[in-house]
C-alpha positions as CSV (number, residue, x, y, z in Angstrom):
1,M,374.8,2.8,31.3
2,S,372.6,5.6,32.9
3,S,368.9,5.9,31.9
4,D,367.1,9.2,31.8
5,L,367.0,10.3,35.5
6,S,364.1,11.9,37.2
7,E,364.5,15.5,38.5
8,S,364.9,14.1,42.1
9,E,367.6,11.6,40.8
10,K,369.5,14.4,39.0
11,G,369.5,16.4,42.2
12,N,370.8,13.5,44.2
13,R,373.5,12.7,41.6
14,A,374.6,16.4,41.9
15,F,374.7,16.0,45.7
16,W,376.8,12.9,45.6
17,D,379.2,14.3,42.9
18,E,379.6,17.4,45.3
19,V,380.3,15.5,48.4
20,A,382.5,12.7,46.9
21,P,385.8,14.8,47.2
22,V,384.8,15.8,50.7
23,H,384.4,12.1,51.7
24,R,387.7,11.4,49.9
25,S,389.2,13.5,52.7
26,S,386.9,12.6,55.6
27,Y,386.7,8.8,55.2
28,D,389.4,6.6,56.8
29,I,391.3,6.4,53.5
30,E,394.7,6.2,55.3
31,S,393.9,2.8,56.8
32,L,392.4,1.5,53.6
33,L,395.6,2.4,51.7
34,K,397.5,0.4,54.4
35,G,395.6,-2.6,53.3
36,I,393.1,-2.6,56.3
37,S,389.6,-3.7,55.6
38,L,387.0,-1.1,56.8
39,I,384.2,-3.6,57.0
40,D,383.2,-3.8,60.7
41,D,383.1,-6.9,62.7
42,F,379.2,-6.4,63.0
43,Q,378.7,-7.1,59.3
44,K,381.3,-9.8,59.1
45,R,379.5,-11.8,61.6
46,E,376.2,-11.5,59.6
47,F,377.3,-12.3,56.0
48,Y,381.0,-13.4,55.8
49,P,383.1,-15.1,54.5
50,V,383.4,-13.4,51.0
51,E,386.8,-14.9,50.1
52,G,386.8,-16.3,46.5
53,K,383.2,-15.1,45.8
54,D,382.0,-12.8,43.0
55,L,380.5,-9.8,44.7
56,I,378.8,-6.7,43.4
57,H,378.3,-3.6,45.6
58,L,375.4,-1.4,44.8
59,Q,375.6,2.3,45.5
60,C,379.2,1.9,46.3
61,H,380.0,5.6,46.4
62,I,383.8,6.2,46.5
63,G,384.5,2.4,46.8
64,T,386.0,2.3,50.3
65,D,383.8,-0.6,51.3
66,T,384.0,-2.3,47.8
67,L,387.8,-2.3,48.1
68,S,387.7,-3.5,51.7
69,L,385.6,-6.5,50.5
70,A,388.4,-7.0,47.9
71,L,391.0,-7.0,50.6
72,D,389.0,-9.6,52.4
73,G,389.1,-11.8,49.3
74,A,386.1,-11.1,47.2
75,R,386.3,-10.4,43.4
76,V,384.5,-7.1,43.4
77,T,382.4,-4.9,41.2
78,G,381.1,-1.5,42.4
79,V,378.1,0.4,41.0
80,D,377.2,4.1,41.5
81,F,375.5,6.7,39.4
82,S,377.9,9.5,40.7
83,H,380.6,10.1,38.1
84,R,382.9,11.7,40.6
85,S,382.4,8.9,43.1
86,I,383.4,6.4,40.5
87,E,386.4,8.4,39.5
88,I,387.7,8.4,43.1
89,A,386.9,4.7,43.5
90,R,389.0,3.9,40.5
91,E,391.7,6.1,41.7
92,L,391.8,4.3,45.1
93,A,391.8,0.9,43.5
94,G,394.8,1.9,41.5
95,R,396.7,3.2,44.5
96,L,395.9,0.0,46.3
97,N,396.8,-2.1,43.3
98,V,393.6,-4.1,43.8
99,E,391.7,-5.6,41.0
100,A,388.2,-4.1,41.0
101,E,385.7,-3.1,38.4
102,F,383.7,0.3,38.9
103,I,380.6,0.9,36.8
104,E,378.8,4.2,36.5
105,A,375.1,3.4,36.4
106,N,371.8,3.8,38.1
107,V,371.2,0.6,40.0
108,L,367.6,0.5,38.9
109,D,368.8,0.0,35.3
110,L,371.1,-3.0,36.0
111,P,368.9,-5.7,34.6
112,A,369.4,-4.1,31.1
113,A,373.0,-3.3,31.7
114,I,374.7,-6.3,33.4
115,Q,374.0,-10.0,32.5
116,R,376.7,-11.5,34.8
117,K,375.5,-13.2,37.9
118,Y,377.1,-12.8,41.4
119,D,377.6,-14.9,44.4
120,V,376.9,-11.9,46.7
121,V,375.0,-8.7,46.2
122,Y,376.0,-6.2,48.8
123,T,374.6,-2.7,49.8
124,S,374.8,-0.9,53.1
125,K,374.6,2.2,55.2
126,G,372.2,4.8,54.0
127,V,371.3,3.6,50.6
128,L,367.5,3.0,50.4
129,P,366.5,6.7,51.1
130,W,367.9,7.4,47.5
131,I,365.8,4.8,45.8
132,G,362.5,5.9,44.3
133,D,361.1,2.5,43.3
134,I,361.8,-0.3,45.8
135,G,360.3,-2.9,43.3
136,R,362.8,-2.1,40.6
137,W,365.6,-2.0,43.2
138,A,364.6,-5.6,44.3
139,K,364.4,-6.7,40.7
140,S,367.9,-5.5,40.1
141,V,369.1,-7.4,43.3
142,S,367.4,-10.6,42.1
143,H,368.6,-10.2,38.5
144,L,372.3,-9.9,39.7
145,L,372.2,-12.9,42.0
146,A,373.1,-16.4,40.9
147,P,370.7,-19.0,42.2
148,G,371.5,-19.7,45.8
149,G,373.4,-16.4,46.0
150,V,373.3,-14.2,49.1
151,F,372.0,-10.6,49.4
152,Y,373.0,-8.5,52.4
153,L,371.8,-5.1,53.5
154,L,372.7,-3.0,56.6
155,E,370.5,0.2,56.7
156,L,369.3,2.9,59.0
157,H,365.9,2.0,60.6
158,P,363.0,3.9,59.1
159,V,361.9,4.9,62.5
160,L,364.9,7.1,62.7
161,G,363.7,9.0,59.8
162,I,360.6,10.2,61.4
163,F,362.4,12.4,64.1
164,D,363.4,16.0,63.7
165,D,367.2,15.8,63.2
166,T,367.6,19.4,64.2
167,R,366.4,18.9,67.8
168,K,369.0,18.3,70.4
169,D,366.6,18.3,73.4
170,A,363.9,15.7,72.5
171,L,362.7,13.1,70.0
172,V,360.1,15.0,68.0
173,V,358.2,13.3,65.2
174,R,358.6,15.5,62.0
175,H,358.2,13.0,59.1
176,G,356.0,10.1,58.2
177,Y,357.0,6.6,58.7
178,F,355.3,5.1,55.6
179,H,356.3,5.5,52.0
180,R,355.0,8.3,49.8
181,D,355.7,8.5,46.1
182,E,357.0,12.1,46.3
183,P,360.3,12.4,48.1
184,D,361.1,14.8,51.0
185,R,363.4,17.6,49.9
186,F,366.1,18.6,52.3
187,D,368.0,21.9,51.9
188,D,368.2,23.1,55.4
189,D,372.0,23.7,55.7
190,H,372.5,20.4,57.6
191,P,376.2,19.5,58.0
192,D,377.6,16.5,56.0
193,Y,377.3,13.2,57.9
194,S,381.0,12.6,57.5
195,D,382.5,16.1,57.8
196,S,380.5,18.3,60.2
197,A,382.4,21.4,59.0
198,Y,381.0,21.0,55.5
199,I,377.5,22.2,54.5
200,P,376.5,20.7,51.1
201,A,375.2,23.2,48.6
202,S,373.1,20.6,46.8
203,P,369.7,19.7,48.1
204,T,368.7,16.0,48.4
205,F,365.5,14.2,47.7
206,E,364.9,11.1,49.8
207,W,362.2,8.5,50.1
208,T,361.2,6.5,53.2
209,W,360.8,2.7,52.9
210,P,359.3,0.8,55.8
211,I,360.9,-2.5,56.5
212,S,357.8,-4.3,55.4
213,D,358.1,-2.7,52.0
214,V,361.7,-3.8,51.7
215,V,361.1,-7.3,52.7
216,N,358.0,-7.8,50.5
217,A,359.9,-6.5,47.4
218,L,362.8,-8.9,48.0
219,V,360.4,-11.9,48.6
220,Q,358.3,-11.0,45.5
221,N,361.4,-11.0,43.4
222,G,362.5,-14.5,44.3
223,L,364.6,-14.1,47.5
224,D,364.0,-15.9,50.8
225,I,364.8,-14.0,54.1
226,E,367.4,-15.7,56.2
227,L,368.0,-13.0,58.7
228,L,366.3,-9.8,59.8
229,N,367.7,-8.1,62.8
230,E,366.9,-4.6,64.3
231,H,369.6,-2.7,66.3
232,D,369.6,0.0,69.0
233,K,372.7,1.6,67.6
234,L,373.7,3.4,64.4
235,F,376.7,3.6,62.2
236,Y,376.9,7.4,62.2
237,K,375.6,10.3,64.2
238,G,372.1,10.5,62.8
239,L,370.6,12.7,65.5
240,P,372.2,15.5,67.5
241,A,371.3,13.8,70.8
242,M,373.5,10.7,69.9
243,T,376.7,9.8,71.7
244,Q,379.5,7.5,70.4
245,A,379.8,4.2,72.2
246,E,383.1,2.4,72.9
247,D,382.6,0.2,69.7
248,G,382.4,3.4,67.5
249,W,378.7,3.1,66.9
250,W,376.2,5.8,68.0
251,V,373.4,5.5,70.5
252,I,370.8,7.6,72.1
253,E,371.9,7.6,75.7
254,G,369.2,6.4,78.1
255,L,367.2,4.8,75.3
256,E,369.4,1.8,74.6
257,G,367.2,-1.2,73.9
258,K,364.2,1.0,73.5
259,V,364.5,2.7,70.0
260,P,365.5,0.8,66.9
261,L,368.1,2.8,64.9
262,A,369.4,0.3,62.2
263,Y,368.5,-3.0,60.7
264,S,370.0,-5.7,58.6
265,I,368.8,-8.3,56.2
266,R,370.4,-11.3,54.8
267,A,368.5,-13.1,52.1
268,R,369.1,-15.9,49.4
269,R,368.1,-16.2,45.8
270,R,365.7,-19.1,45.4
271,V,366.9,-22.1,43.5
272,Y,364.2,-23.4,41.3
273,Q,364.2,-27.1,40.5
274,V,362.4,-28.6,37.5
275,I,360.7,-31.8,38.5
């Protein structure tokens, strides 16, 4: 179901194929295989319940969150363009004996690939930097949602992306906040976010999307925003100066309540009535 990918997308797919087995080892697979959902209480408060709902997870990677959503009662489909990620997701589903469909596809192509409609479209935790066209992305979200269906996103705040992530002593602005058509290329031997001992060989190509671009794209494609929250903590160690709080999330000590690090959106597909 994949279309012709740009050179940047091909590079990113190679990266995710490379790190998929690394994450198979570094994610909390043991808990998942014991039947424990890995969806945190933070997200559950914002868009649950999912029990009995048809849910599609965009950019699902190796499927740990997809299968967690299934454990919490959703009928799930996961989509990712990484072949190795989808292989691992299917393997984990088999080991869990959980019914789940995993599709290898570019999420930007889904309007032509999937005609089924879903109650929930879910995507989360570091997904938008890999999207080169936010309008096509929002079109996919809208296409997949049944009228009245819910979209949910938890994402790193674009403010985080402006800082130099190699500096431990200070927050130094290195990158722009606003979107540019050309992605930033990263090949600076930075450790993997999930396994600090692993240095990916493949470069990545990433885009910045200000929150206004994301919201406008969703609204222009038929969604109404129900919730937009900004948070002063992050779901991974995004900067060297971050420390882990008691709840497992990461903060910049001394800057709690001062710097946004993540944000979340819940939106609903409009229901059009013919009068």
